[in-house]
N, C-alpha and C positions, 0 to 999 in steps of 0.2 A: 426554453432551455434554462436551467438554473445551475449555478456552480455551488459547490459545497467544500468546506474544509473538513477533512476527516483524519483520524488517526487509526492505525491498525497495528496490531502486535503480530509479528511473523516469527515462526521458528527459524533459527539459524540453519543454514544449509551447508552442504559439503564444499560447494564451489560458488564463486561469484555468479556464474551463469545460472545455476540452480536457484540462487537467492533472488536474482532478478525475475526469473520466471514465477517464483512463488509470490513475490510482491505484486507483480502485474496481474496474476490470477486473482489474488485477494481483492485488489482495487477494482478490477473489472466487475466484481459482484456488486459493487456500490455505485457504479457509473463509469463513464469514460474518463480515464486519468489524463489530465493535462500536464501535470508535473508532480513529482514526488521526491522525497529525500529520506534517507535513514538518519534519524536525529538522535538516537540513543541505542546502545547495545548493552544488554544485561548478560554478561558471560556466565554468571552463576545459573541463571534460569534458561540460558541458551535462546534468548528472544531478542528481536530487534524491533524498535518502535519506528514506524514509518508515518510521516505526515504528508498529506497529499491534497491536491485540488482536483476534484472530479466534476464532470458535468452530467446532468441528468436531463433527459427529454421530458418536458411537461406533457402529461397525458390527460386531456380533458375532453 
């Protein structure tokens, strides 16, 4: 198992619950999220920058 620091750009959503689901779905594509945080919001572009730590299972 390895851990990775990643960043992702997420479209802003209508509600906090929808935003959380969108973030978790995007992070799940890249591994199992351990923790994440929204670190920047660009209201002009309607995007949020998310930084996360994810784990990935080594397949050998």
